[in-house]
PDB file of N, CA, C, O and CB in Angstrom:
ATOM      1  N   UNK A   1      13.609  -7.271   4.969  1.00  0.00           N
ATOM      2  CA  UNK A   1      12.541  -7.443   4.004  1.00  0.00           C
ATOM      3  C   UNK A   1      13.160  -7.825   2.665  1.00  0.00           C
ATOM      4  O   UNK A   1      14.246  -7.361   2.317  1.00  0.00           O
ATOM      5  CB  UNK A   1      11.681  -6.153   3.880  1.00  0.00           C
ATOM      6  N   UNK A   2      12.480  -8.651   1.938  1.00  0.00           N
ATOM      7  CA  UNK A   2      12.926  -9.077   0.619  1.00  0.00           C
ATOM      8  C   UNK A   2      12.733  -7.953  -0.382  1.00  0.00           C
ATOM      9  O   UNK A   2      11.880  -7.088  -0.182  1.00  0.00           O
ATOM     10  CB  UNK A   2      12.171 -10.335   0.167  1.00  0.00           C
ATOM     11  N   UNK A   3      13.510  -7.952  -1.454  1.00  0.00           N
ATOM     12  CA  UNK A   3      13.239  -6.989  -2.535  1.00  0.00           C
ATOM     13  C   UNK A   3      11.826  -7.204  -3.060  1.00  0.00           C
ATOM     14  O   UNK A   3      11.325  -8.328  -3.015  1.00  0.00           O
ATOM     15  CB  UNK A   3      14.280  -7.132  -3.692  1.00  0.00           C
ATOM     16  N   UNK A   4      11.169  -6.157  -3.558  1.00  0.00           N
ATOM     17  CA  UNK A   4       9.767  -6.281  -3.990  1.00  0.00           C
ATOM     18  C   UNK A   4       9.497  -7.434  -4.934  1.00  0.00           C
ATOM     19  O   UNK A   4       8.455  -8.080  -4.817  1.00  0.00           O
ATOM     20  CB  UNK A   4       9.339  -5.024  -4.648  1.00  0.00           C
ATOM     21  N   UNK A   5      10.387  -7.717  -5.857  1.00  0.00           N
ATOM     22  CA  UNK A   5      10.115  -8.797  -6.800  1.00  0.00           C
ATOM     23  C   UNK A   5      10.319 -10.172  -6.192  1.00  0.00           C
ATOM     24  O   UNK A   5      10.064 -11.180  -6.851  1.00  0.00           O
ATOM     25  CB  UNK A   5      10.990  -8.650  -8.012  1.00  0.00           C
ATOM     26  N   UNK A   6      10.773 -10.236  -4.952  1.00  0.00           N
ATOM     27  CA  UNK A   6      10.998 -11.513  -4.283  1.00  0.00           C
ATOM     28  C   UNK A   6       9.905 -11.811  -3.249  1.00  0.00           C
ATOM     29  O   UNK A   6       9.917 -12.871  -2.624  1.00  0.00           O
ATOM     30  CB  UNK A   6      12.370 -11.516  -3.610  1.00  0.00           C
ATOM     31  N   UNK A   7       8.979 -10.899  -3.072  1.00  0.00           N
ATOM     32  CA  UNK A   7       7.935 -11.108  -2.077  1.00  0.00           C
ATOM     33  C   UNK A   7       6.989 -12.210  -2.523  1.00  0.00           C
ATOM     34  O   UNK A   7       6.692 -12.333  -3.712  1.00  0.00           O
ATOM     35  CB  UNK A   7       7.159  -9.810  -1.826  1.00  0.00           C
ATOM     36  N   UNK A   8       6.513 -13.015  -1.575  1.00  0.00           N
ATOM     37  CA  UNK A   8       5.540 -14.048  -1.947  1.00  0.00           C
ATOM     38  C   UNK A   8       4.244 -13.402  -2.417  1.00  0.00           C
ATOM     39  O   UNK A   8       3.856 -12.342  -1.925  1.00  0.00           O
ATOM     40  CB  UNK A   8       5.264 -14.998  -0.759  1.00  0.00           C
ATOM     41  N   UNK A   9       3.604 -14.019  -3.333  1.00  0.00           N
ATOM     42  CA  UNK A   9       2.328 -13.506  -3.837  1.00  0.00           C
ATOM     43  C   UNK A   9       1.259 -13.607  -2.773  1.00  0.00           C
ATOM     44  O   UNK A   9       1.244 -14.542  -1.972  1.00  0.00           O
ATOM     45  CB  UNK A   9       1.893 -14.266  -5.093  1.00  0.00           C
ATOM     46  N   UNK A  10       0.371 -12.644  -2.773  1.00  0.00           N
ATOM     47  CA  UNK A  10      -0.784 -12.686  -1.877  1.00  0.00           C
ATOM     48  C   UNK A  10      -1.816 -13.575  -2.567  1.00  0.00           C
ATOM     49  O   UNK A  10      -2.600 -13.098  -3.388  1.00  0.00           O
ATOM     50  CB  UNK A  10      -1.364 -11.226  -1.568  1.00  0.00           C
ATOM     51  N   UNK A  11      -1.815 -14.856  -2.236  1.00  0.00           N
ATOM     52  CA  UNK A  11      -2.664 -15.825  -2.931  1.00  0.00           C
ATOM     53  C   UNK A  11      -4.138 -15.674  -2.620  1.00  0.00           C
ATOM     54  O   UNK A  11      -4.986 -16.036  -3.437  1.00  0.00           O
ATOM     55  CB  UNK A  11      -2.235 -17.209  -2.588  1.00  0.00           C
ATOM     56  N   UNK A  12      -4.445 -15.159  -1.480  1.00  0.00           N
ATOM     57  CA  UNK A  12      -5.837 -15.039  -1.080  1.00  0.00           C
ATOM     58  C   UNK A  12      -6.364 -13.668  -1.502  1.00  0.00           C
ATOM     59  O   UNK A  12      -5.912 -12.641  -0.994  1.00  0.00           O
ATOM     60  CB  UNK A  12      -5.995 -15.247   0.450  1.00  0.00           C
ATOM     61  N   UNK A  13      -7.313 -13.656  -2.426  1.00  0.00           N
ATOM     62  CA  UNK A  13      -7.860 -12.392  -2.926  1.00  0.00           C
ATOM     63  C   UNK A  13      -8.466 -11.550  -1.814  1.00  0.00           C
ATOM     64  O   UNK A  13      -8.351 -10.324  -1.835  1.00  0.00           O
ATOM     65  CB  UNK A  13      -8.907 -12.661  -3.989  1.00  0.00           C
ATOM     66  N   UNK A  14      -9.109 -12.188  -0.845  1.00  0.00           N
ATOM     67  CA  UNK A  14      -9.718 -11.443   0.264  1.00  0.00           C
ATOM     68  C   UNK A  14      -8.644 -10.746   1.089  1.00  0.00           C
ATOM     69  O   UNK A  14      -8.814  -9.591   1.479  1.00  0.00           O
ATOM     70  CB  UNK A  14     -10.552 -12.382   1.161  1.00  0.00           C
ATOM     71  N   UNK A  15      -7.542 -11.438   1.358  1.00  0.00           N
ATOM     72  CA  UNK A  15      -6.455 -10.819   2.121  1.00  0.00           C
ATOM     73  C   UNK A  15      -5.815  -9.691   1.328  1.00  0.00           C
ATOM     74  O   UNK A  15      -5.470  -8.654   1.895  1.00  0.00           O
ATOM     75  CB  UNK A  15      -5.396 -11.866   2.499  1.00  0.00           C
ATOM     76  N   UNK A  16      -5.654  -9.878   0.033  1.00  0.00           N
ATOM     77  CA  UNK A  16      -5.092  -8.824  -0.807  1.00  0.00           C
ATOM     78  C   UNK A  16      -5.993  -7.592  -0.772  1.00  0.00           C
ATOM     79  O   UNK A  16      -5.509  -6.464  -0.686  1.00  0.00           O
ATOM     80  CB  UNK A  16      -4.909  -9.322  -2.261  1.00  0.00           C
ATOM     81  N   UNK A  17      -7.276  -7.809  -0.838  1.00  0.00           N
ATOM     82  CA  UNK A  17      -8.239  -6.702  -0.787  1.00  0.00           C
ATOM     83  C   UNK A  17      -8.163  -5.988   0.566  1.00  0.00           C
ATOM     84  O   UNK A  17      -8.180  -4.758   0.622  1.00  0.00           O
ATOM     85  CB  UNK A  17      -9.678  -7.219  -1.039  1.00  0.00           C
ATOM     86  N   UNK A  18      -8.079  -6.754   1.646  1.00  0.00           N
ATOM     87  CA  UNK A  18      -7.939  -6.157   2.977  1.00  0.00           C
ATOM     88  C   UNK A  18      -6.649  -5.344   3.058  1.00  0.00           C
ATOM     89  O   UNK A  18      -6.643  -4.227   3.576  1.00  0.00           O
ATOM     90  CB  UNK A  18      -7.954  -7.250   4.073  1.00  0.00           C
ATOM     91  N   UNK A  19      -5.568  -5.907   2.548  1.00  0.00           N
ATOM     92  CA  UNK A  19      -4.281  -5.215   2.584  1.00  0.00           C
ATOM     93  C   UNK A  19      -4.364  -3.898   1.812  1.00  0.00           C
ATOM     94  O   UNK A  19      -3.860  -2.877   2.278  1.00  0.00           O
ATOM     95  CB  UNK A  19      -3.167  -6.111   2.001  1.00  0.00           C
ATOM     96  N   UNK A  20      -4.994  -3.913   0.638  1.00  0.00           N
ATOM     97  CA  UNK A  20      -5.152  -2.683  -0.138  1.00  0.00           C
ATOM     98  C   UNK A  20      -5.972  -1.654   0.631  1.00  0.00           C
ATOM     99  O   UNK A  20      -5.701  -0.455   0.560  1.00  0.00           O
ATOM    100  CB  UNK A  20      -5.814  -2.983  -1.488  1.00  0.00           C
ATOM    101  N   UNK A  21      -6.965  -2.123   1.356  1.00  0.00           N
ATOM    102  CA  UNK A  21      -7.759  -1.213   2.184  1.00  0.00           C
ATOM    103  C   UNK A  21      -6.925  -0.553   3.267  1.00  0.00           C
ATOM    104  O   UNK A  21      -7.051   0.647   3.513  1.00  0.00           O
ATOM    105  CB  UNK A  21      -8.916  -1.958   2.817  1.00  0.00           C
ATOM    106  N   UNK A  22      -6.073  -1.339   3.914  1.00  0.00           N
ATOM    107  CA  UNK A  22      -5.194  -0.776   4.948  1.00  0.00           C
ATOM    108  C   UNK A  22      -4.200   0.206   4.332  1.00  0.00           C
ATOM    109  O   UNK A  22      -3.937   1.261   4.908  1.00  0.00           O
ATOM    110  CB  UNK A  22      -4.438  -1.902   5.692  1.00  0.00           C
ATOM    111  N   UNK A  23      -3.656  -0.127   3.187  1.00  0.00           N
ATOM    112  CA  UNK A  23      -2.693   0.759   2.528  1.00  0.00           C
ATOM    113  C   UNK A  23      -3.367   2.085   2.178  1.00  0.00           C
ATOM    114  O   UNK A  23      -2.802   3.154   2.406  1.00  0.00           O
ATOM    115  CB  UNK A  23      -2.111   0.091   1.251  1.00  0.00           C
ATOM    116  N   UNK A  24      -4.559   2.009   1.633  1.00  0.00           N
ATOM    117  CA  UNK A  24      -5.306   3.218   1.291  1.00  0.00           C
ATOM    118  C   UNK A  24      -5.564   4.056   2.529  1.00  0.00           C
ATOM    119  O   UNK A  24      -5.398   5.275   2.513  1.00  0.00           O
ATOM    120  CB  UNK A  24      -6.631   2.862   0.609  1.00  0.00           C
ATOM    121  N   UNK A  25      -5.969   3.396   3.597  1.00  0.00           N
ATOM    122  CA  UNK A  25      -6.227   4.096   4.851  1.00  0.00           C
ATOM    123  C   UNK A  25      -4.960   4.771   5.365  1.00  0.00           C
ATOM    124  O   UNK A  25      -5.005   5.939   5.753  1.00  0.00           O
ATOM    125  CB  UNK A  25      -6.774   3.126   5.904  1.00  0.00           C
ATOM    126  N   UNK A  26      -3.835   4.064   5.377  1.00  0.00           N
ATOM    127  CA  UNK A  26      -2.578   4.646   5.844  1.00  0.00           C
ATOM    128  C   UNK A  26      -2.175   5.845   4.993  1.00  0.00           C
ATOM    129  O   UNK A  26      -1.684   6.845   5.518  1.00  0.00           O
ATOM    130  CB  UNK A  26      -1.467   3.594   5.828  1.00  0.00           C
ATOM    131  N   UNK A  27      -2.380   5.748   3.692  1.00  0.00           N
ATOM    132  CA  UNK A  27      -2.017   6.836   2.784  1.00  0.00           C
ATOM    133  C   UNK A  27      -2.940   8.047   2.924  1.00  0.00           C
ATOM    134  O   UNK A  27      -2.576   9.156   2.533  1.00  0.00           O
ATOM    135  CB  UNK A  27      -2.042   6.340   1.350  1.00  0.00           C
ATOM    136  N   UNK A  28      -4.128   7.836   3.477  1.00  0.00           N
ATOM    137  CA  UNK A  28      -5.105   8.922   3.594  1.00  0.00           C
ATOM    138  C   UNK A  28      -4.694   9.984   4.601  1.00  0.00           C
ATOM    139  O   UNK A  28      -5.142  11.128   4.524  1.00  0.00           O
ATOM    140  CB  UNK A  28      -6.447   8.363   3.981  1.00  0.00           C
ATOM    141  N   UNK A  29      -3.838   9.603   5.549  1.00  0.00           N
ATOM    142  CA  UNK A  29      -3.448  10.542   6.593  1.00  0.00           C
ATOM    143  C   UNK A  29      -4.436  10.623   7.738  1.00  0.00           C
ATOM    144  O   UNK A  29      -4.179  11.311   8.727  1.00  0.00           O
ATOM    145  CB  UNK A  29      -3.269  11.894   6.007  1.00  0.00           C
ATOM    146  N   UNK A  30      -5.553   9.940   7.627  1.00  0.00           N
ATOM    147  CA  UNK A  30      -6.582   9.933   8.672  1.00  0.00           C
ATOM    148  C   UNK A  30      -6.348   8.734   9.586  1.00  0.00           C
ATOM    149  O   UNK A  30      -7.173   7.823   9.665  1.00  0.00           O
ATOM    150  CB  UNK A  30      -8.018   9.887   8.052  1.00  0.00           C
ATOM    151  N   UNK A  31      -5.212   8.753  10.272  1.00  0.00           N
ATOM    152  CA  UNK A  31      -4.777   7.608  11.064  1.00  0.00           C
ATOM    153  C   UNK A  31      -5.025   7.900  12.539  1.00  0.00           C
ATOM    154  O   UNK A  31      -4.299   8.675  13.163  1.00  0.00           O
ATOM    155  CB  UNK A  31      -3.278   7.288  10.808  1.00  0.00           C
ATOM    156  N   UNK A  32      -6.060   7.268  13.084  1.00  0.00           N
ATOM    157  CA  UNK A  32      -6.370   7.433  14.498  1.00  0.00           C
ATOM    158  C   UNK A  32      -5.800   6.285  15.319  1.00  0.00           C
ATOM    159  O   UNK A  32      -5.452   5.232  14.786  1.00  0.00           O
ATOM    160  CB  UNK A  32      -7.879   7.530  14.705  1.00  0.00           C
ATOM    161  N   UNK A  33      -5.711   6.507  16.613  1.00  0.00           N
ATOM    162  CA  UNK A  33      -5.094   5.519  17.506  1.00  0.00           C
ATOM    163  C   UNK A  33      -5.851   4.194  17.541  1.00  0.00           C
ATOM    164  O   UNK A  33      -5.233   3.131  17.475  1.00  0.00           O
ATOM    165  CB  UNK A  33      -5.005   6.081  18.905  1.00  0.00           C
ATOM    166  N   UNK A  34      -7.159   4.241  17.644  1.00  0.00           N
ATOM    167  CA  UNK A  34      -7.951   3.006  17.736  1.00  0.00           C
ATOM    168  C   UNK A  34      -7.827   2.202  16.448  1.00  0.00           C
ATOM    169  O   UNK A  34      -7.625   0.988  16.479  1.00  0.00           O
ATOM    170  CB  UNK A  34      -9.438   3.328  18.024  1.00  0.00           C
ATOM    171  N   UNK A  35      -7.949   2.885  15.326  1.00  0.00           N
ATOM    172  CA  UNK A  35      -7.851   2.195  14.034  1.00  0.00           C
ATOM    173  C   UNK A  35      -6.443   1.643  13.825  1.00  0.00           C
ATOM    174  O   UNK A  35      -6.279   0.568  13.248  1.00  0.00           O
ATOM    175  CB  UNK A  35      -8.224   3.150  12.879  1.00  0.00           C
ATOM    176  N   UNK A  36      -5.420   2.376  14.293  1.00  0.00           N
ATOM    177  CA  UNK A  36      -4.048   1.891  14.183  1.00  0.00           C
ATOM    178  C   UNK A  36      -3.875   0.607  14.995  1.00  0.00           C
ATOM    179  O   UNK A  36      -3.171  -0.305  14.561  1.00  0.00           O
ATOM    180  CB  UNK A  36      -3.051   2.971  14.659  1.00  0.00           C
ATOM    181  N   UNK A  37      -4.494   0.528  16.139  1.00  0.00           N
ATOM    182  CA  UNK A  37      -4.432  -0.697  16.944  1.00  0.00           C
ATOM    183  C   UNK A  37      -5.099  -1.854  16.202  1.00  0.00           C
ATOM    184  O   UNK A  37      -4.605  -2.981  16.242  1.00  0.00           O
ATOM    185  CB  UNK A  37      -5.109  -0.480  18.320  1.00  0.00           C
ATOM    186  N   UNK A  38      -6.208  -1.587  15.532  1.00  0.00           N
ATOM    187  CA  UNK A  38      -6.874  -2.619  14.730  1.00  0.00           C
ATOM    188  C   UNK A  38      -5.943  -3.092  13.618  1.00  0.00           C
ATOM    189  O   UNK A  38      -5.819  -4.290  13.364  1.00  0.00           O
ATOM    190  CB  UNK A  38      -8.203  -2.083  14.132  1.00  0.00           C
ATOM    191  N   UNK A  39      -5.292  -2.141  12.961  1.00  0.00           N
ATOM    192  CA  UNK A  39      -4.352  -2.485  11.896  1.00  0.00           C
ATOM    193  C   UNK A  39      -3.207  -3.335  12.438  1.00  0.00           C
ATOM    194  O   UNK A  39      -2.842  -4.337  11.823  1.00  0.00           O
ATOM    195  CB  UNK A  39      -3.800  -1.212  11.234  1.00  0.00           C
ATOM    196  N   UNK A  40      -2.644  -2.959  13.562  1.00  0.00           N
ATOM    197  CA  UNK A  40      -1.526  -3.712  14.144  1.00  0.00           C
ATOM    198  C   UNK A  40      -1.943  -5.134  14.513  1.00  0.00           C
ATOM    199  O   UNK A  40      -1.164  -6.072  14.340  1.00  0.00           O
ATOM    200  CB  UNK A  40      -0.986  -2.988  15.386  1.00  0.00           C
ATOM    201  N   UNK A  41      -3.165  -5.302  15.020  1.00  0.00           N
ATOM    202  CA  UNK A  41      -3.664  -6.649  15.314  1.00  0.00           C
ATOM    203  C   UNK A  41      -3.825  -7.456  14.030  1.00  0.00           C
ATOM    204  O   UNK A  41      -3.473  -8.634  13.982  1.00  0.00           O
ATOM    205  CB  UNK A  41      -5.006  -6.577  16.068  1.00  0.00           C
ATOM    206  N   UNK A  42      -4.356  -6.819  12.998  1.00  0.00           N
ATOM    207  CA  UNK A  42      -4.524  -7.496  11.711  1.00  0.00           C
ATOM    208  C   UNK A  42      -3.164  -7.892  11.152  1.00  0.00           C
ATOM    209  O   UNK A  42      -2.991  -9.014  10.676  1.00  0.00           O
ATOM    210  CB  UNK A  42      -5.279  -6.590  10.707  1.00  0.00           C
ATOM    211  N   UNK A  43      -2.207  -6.988  11.205  1.00  0.00           N
ATOM    212  CA  UNK A  43      -0.884  -7.202  10.638  1.00  0.00           C
ATOM    213  C   UNK A  43      -0.080  -8.254  11.394  1.00  0.00           C
ATOM    214  O   UNK A  43       0.886  -8.791  10.853  1.00  0.00           O
ATOM    215  CB  UNK A  43      -0.126  -5.905  10.617  1.00  0.00           C
ATOM    216  N   UNK A  44      -0.456  -8.558  12.626  1.00  0.00           N
ATOM    217  CA  UNK A  44       0.294  -9.511  13.452  1.00  0.00           C
ATOM    218  C   UNK A  44       0.251 -10.939  12.908  1.00  0.00           C
ATOM    219  O   UNK A  44       1.133 -11.741  13.215  1.00  0.00           O
ATOM    220  CB  UNK A  44      -0.246  -9.497  14.864  1.00  0.00           C
ATOM    221  N   UNK A  45      -0.756 -11.264  12.113  1.00  0.00           N
ATOM    222  CA  UNK A  45      -0.835 -12.606  11.538  1.00  0.00           C
ATOM    223  C   UNK A  45       0.095 -12.707  10.333  1.00  0.00           C
ATOM    224  O   UNK A  45       0.064 -11.844   9.456  1.00  0.00           O
ATOM    225  CB  UNK A  45      -2.290 -12.947  11.131  1.00  0.00           C
ATOM    226  N   UNK A  46       0.921 -13.752  10.283  1.00  0.00           N
ATOM    227  CA  UNK A  46       1.915 -13.851   9.194  1.00  0.00           C
ATOM    228  C   UNK A  46       1.323 -13.763   7.784  1.00  0.00           C
ATOM    229  O   UNK A  46       1.910 -13.119   6.914  1.00  0.00           O
ATOM    230  CB  UNK A  46       2.662 -15.148   9.320  1.00  0.00           C
ATOM    231  N   UNK A  47       0.187 -14.388   7.548  1.00  0.00           N
ATOM    232  CA  UNK A  47      -0.403 -14.332   6.206  1.00  0.00           C
ATOM    233  C   UNK A  47      -0.899 -12.925   5.873  1.00  0.00           C
ATOM    234  O   UNK A  47      -0.885 -12.517   4.712  1.00  0.00           O
ATOM    235  CB  UNK A  47      -1.560 -15.335   6.092  1.00  0.00           C
ATOM    236  N   UNK A  48      -1.333 -12.190   6.887  1.00  0.00           N
ATOM    237  CA  UNK A  48      -1.752 -10.805   6.672  1.00  0.00           C
ATOM    238  C   UNK A  48      -0.538  -9.940   6.344  1.00  0.00           C
ATOM    239  O   UNK A  48      -0.579  -9.116   5.431  1.00  0.00           O
ATOM    240  CB  UNK A  48      -2.491 -10.254   7.917  1.00  0.00           C
ATOM    241  N   UNK A  49       0.548 -10.138   7.102  1.00  0.00           N
ATOM    242  CA  UNK A  49       1.772  -9.370   6.846  1.00  0.00           C
ATOM    243  C   UNK A  49       2.290  -9.634   5.433  1.00  0.00           C
ATOM    244  O   UNK A  49       2.698  -8.704   4.737  1.00  0.00           O
ATOM    245  CB  UNK A  49       2.859  -9.721   7.884  1.00  0.00           C
ATOM    246  N   UNK A  50       2.275 -10.905   5.005  1.00  0.00           N
ATOM    247  CA  UNK A  50       2.734 -11.234   3.650  1.00  0.00           C
ATOM    248  C   UNK A  50       1.888 -10.513   2.598  1.00  0.00           C
ATOM    249  O   UNK A  50       2.417  -9.940   1.646  1.00  0.00           O
ATOM    250  CB  UNK A  50       2.681 -12.760   3.418  1.00  0.00           C
ATOM    251  N   UNK A  51       0.576 -10.551   2.786  1.00  0.00           N
ATOM    252  CA  UNK A  51      -0.321  -9.880   1.846  1.00  0.00           C
ATOM    253  C   UNK A  51      -0.060  -8.373   1.852  1.00  0.00           C
ATOM    254  O   UNK A  51      -0.014  -7.742   0.796  1.00  0.00           O
ATOM    255  CB  UNK A  51      -1.800 -10.175   2.198  1.00  0.00           C
ATOM    256  N   UNK A  52       0.109  -7.808   3.028  1.00  0.00           N
ATOM    257  CA  UNK A  52       0.360  -6.372   3.144  1.00  0.00           C
ATOM    258  C   UNK A  52       1.670  -5.995   2.451  1.00  0.00           C
ATOM    259  O   UNK A  52       1.705  -5.043   1.672  1.00  0.00           O
ATOM    260  CB  UNK A  52       0.400  -5.949   4.624  1.00  0.00           C
ATOM    261  N   UNK A  53       2.729  -6.723   2.723  1.00  0.00           N
ATOM    262  CA  UNK A  53       4.032  -6.420   2.123  1.00  0.00           C
ATOM    263  C   UNK A  53       3.977  -6.549   0.599  1.00  0.00           C
ATOM    264  O   UNK A  53       4.559  -5.739  -0.123  1.00  0.00           O
ATOM    265  CB  UNK A  53       5.114  -7.354   2.693  1.00  0.00           C
ATOM    266  N   UNK A  54       3.283  -7.559   0.130  1.00  0.00           N
ATOM    267  CA  UNK A  54       3.147  -7.748  -1.316  1.00  0.00           C
ATOM    268  C   UNK A  54       2.397  -6.571  -1.948  1.00  0.00           C
ATOM    269  O   UNK A  54       2.854  -5.993  -2.934  1.00  0.00           O
ATOM    270  CB  UNK A  54       2.413  -9.074  -1.620  1.00  0.00           C
ATOM    271  N   UNK A  55       1.262  -6.229  -1.380  1.00  0.00           N
ATOM    272  CA  UNK A  55       0.451  -5.143  -1.934  1.00  0.00           C
ATOM    273  C   UNK A  55       1.168  -3.803  -1.799  1.00  0.00           C
ATOM    274  O   UNK A  55       1.060  -2.957  -2.687  1.00  0.00           O
ATOM    275  CB  UNK A  55      -0.916  -5.084  -1.235  1.00  0.00           C
ATOM    276  N   UNK A  56       1.892  -3.601  -0.711  1.00  0.00           N
ATOM    277  CA  UNK A  56       2.638  -2.356  -0.528  1.00  0.00           C
ATOM    278  C   UNK A  56       3.746  -2.235  -1.574  1.00  0.00           C
ATOM    279  O   UNK A  56       3.993  -1.145  -2.090  1.00  0.00           O
ATOM    280  CB  UNK A  56       3.235  -2.288   0.892  1.00  0.00           C
ATOM    281  N   UNK A  57       4.409  -3.340  -1.887  1.00  0.00           N
ATOM    282  CA  UNK A  57       5.442  -3.329  -2.915  1.00  0.00           C
ATOM    283  C   UNK A  57       4.821  -2.960  -4.270  1.00  0.00           C
ATOM    284  O   UNK A  57       5.401  -2.183  -5.028  1.00  0.00           O
ATOM    285  CB  UNK A  57       6.153  -4.710  -2.993  1.00  0.00           C
ATOM    286  N   UNK A  58       3.658  -3.511  -4.567  1.00  0.00           N
ATOM    287  CA  UNK A  58       2.967  -3.154  -5.812  1.00  0.00           C
ATOM    288  C   UNK A  58       2.602  -1.676  -5.834  1.00  0.00           C
ATOM    289  O   UNK A  58       2.796  -0.996  -6.841  1.00  0.00           O
ATOM    290  CB  UNK A  58       1.704  -4.007  -5.988  1.00  0.00           C
ATOM    291  N   UNK A  59       2.073  -1.186  -4.720  1.00  0.00           N
ATOM    292  CA  UNK A  59       1.673   0.215  -4.580  1.00  0.00           C
ATOM    293  C   UNK A  59       2.875   1.123  -4.859  1.00  0.00           C
ATOM    294  O   UNK A  59       2.772   2.099  -5.603  1.00  0.00           O
ATOM    295  CB  UNK A  59       1.097   0.487  -3.159  1.00  0.00           C
ATOM    296  N   UNK A  60       4.004   0.788  -4.253  1.00  0.00           N
ATOM    297  CA  UNK A  60       5.215   1.602  -4.424  1.00  0.00           C
ATOM    298  C   UNK A  60       5.743   1.537  -5.852  1.00  0.00           C
ATOM    299  O   UNK A  60       6.297   2.516  -6.351  1.00  0.00           O
ATOM    300  CB  UNK A  60       6.301   1.145  -3.454  1.00  0.00           C
ATOM    301  N   UNK A  61       5.579   0.405  -6.506  1.00  0.00           N
ATOM    302  CA  UNK A  61       6.121   0.258  -7.855  1.00  0.00           C
ATOM    303  C   UNK A  61       5.353   1.067  -8.889  1.00  0.00           C
ATOM    304  O   UNK A  61       5.878   1.370  -9.961  1.00  0.00           O
ATOM    305  CB  UNK A  61       6.119  -1.192  -8.251  1.00  0.00           C
ATOM    306  N   UNK A  62       4.105   1.419  -8.569  1.00  0.00           N
ATOM    307  CA  UNK A  62       3.312   2.172  -9.540  1.00  0.00           C
ATOM    308  C   UNK A  62       3.280   3.674  -9.232  1.00  0.00           C
ATOM    309  O   UNK A  62       2.708   4.449  -9.999  1.00  0.00           O
ATOM    310  CB  UNK A  62       1.894   1.628  -9.577  1.00  0.00           C
ATOM    311  N   UNK A  63       3.876   4.079  -8.143  1.00  0.00           N
ATOM    312  CA  UNK A  63       3.832   5.509  -7.948  1.00  0.00           C
ATOM    313  C   UNK A  63       4.387   5.963  -6.686  1.00  0.00           C
ATOM    314  O   UNK A  63       4.402   7.163  -6.413  1.00  0.00           O
ATOM    315  CB  UNK A  63       2.507   5.982  -8.045  1.00  0.00           C
TER     316      UNK A  63
END
C-alpha cells in the first residue's frame, strides 16, 4: 500500500460517501457475516478499493 499522502484521490463523491459508510460500519463493531460479504464484493472493484483506501487514510490521519 502507498503511504497515505500518495494515495489517489477519490474523485467520485458518491464512491467516497460509500467508502465512508463502510468505514463507519467497520468501526461500529457490528460486523455480521452477510454484511461483510457485501463489503467484500463492493471492495473487489478497483475504483471502490481506491476510494476506500483514500478515505481510510483520511480517517486514520484525524484520529
